[in-house]
C-alpha positions in Angstrom: 84.1 79.2 67.8 86.4 76.3 66.6 89.9 75.0 66.8 92.2 72.1 66.7 94.1 70.2 69.5 97.2 68.2 69.0 98.3 65.3 71.2 102.1 65.6 70.9 102.9 62.5 72.8 100.6 59.4 72.6 99.5 58.3 76.0 99.7 61.8 77.5 96.3 63.4 77.6 95.9 67.2 76.9 92.9 69.5 77.5 90.8 70.2 74.4 91.4 73.9 75.1 91.2 76.5 77.9 88.1 78.6 77.0 84.7 78.6 78.5 82.1 77.6 76.0 78.7 77.1 77.8 77.2 75.0 75.1 77.5 71.8 73.0 80.7 71.0 71.3 81.5 68.6 68.4 84.9 66.9 68.5 86.2 65.1 65.4 89.3 63.1 64.7 91.1 64.6 61.7 90.9 62.5 58.5 94.7 62.4 58.2 95.1 60.6 61.6 96.5 57.1 61.4 95.6 55.9 64.9 92.8 56.4 67.4 91.8 59.5 69.5 90.3 59.1 72.9 88.0 61.8 74.3 86.5 62.3 77.7 87.3 62.7 81.4 87.6 59.8 83.8 86.5 62.1 86.6 90.1 62.9 87.7 91.1 65.0 84.8 92.5 62.2 82.8 91.6 60.1 79.7 93.2 57.0 78.2 92.5 54.2 75.8 90.8 52.4 78.6 88.6 55.3 79.7 88.0 57.5 76.7 85.5 57.6 73.9 87.4 56.2 70.9 87.4 58.0 67.6 89.0 56.7 64.4 90.0 59.1 61.6 87.0 61.1 60.5 84.7 60.1 63.3 83.1 62.6 65.7 81.2 62.9 69.0 78.9 65.6 70.2 79.3 66.6 73.8 76.1 68.1 75.2 76.9 70.8 77.6 80.6 71.7 78.1 81.3 74.5 80.6 84.9 74.7 79.6 87.1 73.0 77.1 89.6 72.5 79.9 87.4 69.7 81.3 87.4 67.7 78.1 90.6 65.7 77.7 92.0 64.1 74.5 94.7 61.4 74.0 95.9 59.5 71.0 97.5 56.2 70.1 100.0 57.8 67.7 102.2 60.8 68.4 101.1 64.1 66.8 97.5 63.2 66.0 94.8 65.9 66.2 91.1 66.5 66.8 89.2 69.5 65.7 86.3 71.0 67.7 83.4 73.3 67.0 81.0 75.0 69.4 77.5 74.1 68.1 75.3 76.2 70.4 75.6 78.7 73.2 73.4 78.3 76.2 
């Protein structure tokens, strides 16, 4: 499984997706991005520049076990930036 998630308005986090994945997920900032993407969850369902894992264009992070894409939040420093994601393994 794979997909892309767009942050329409910078500073407003969105869920990576809504499906259950039960495995590891790679999240990568698209090469065309001009700003930073922030990935994570501060524990309250939010992420921001001060709480997220920062990704520049083309950088990625591997998230070990993700039960649902809805628990992974993404935000951006520029409107309309995107991340792509890929399920690496199913547990």
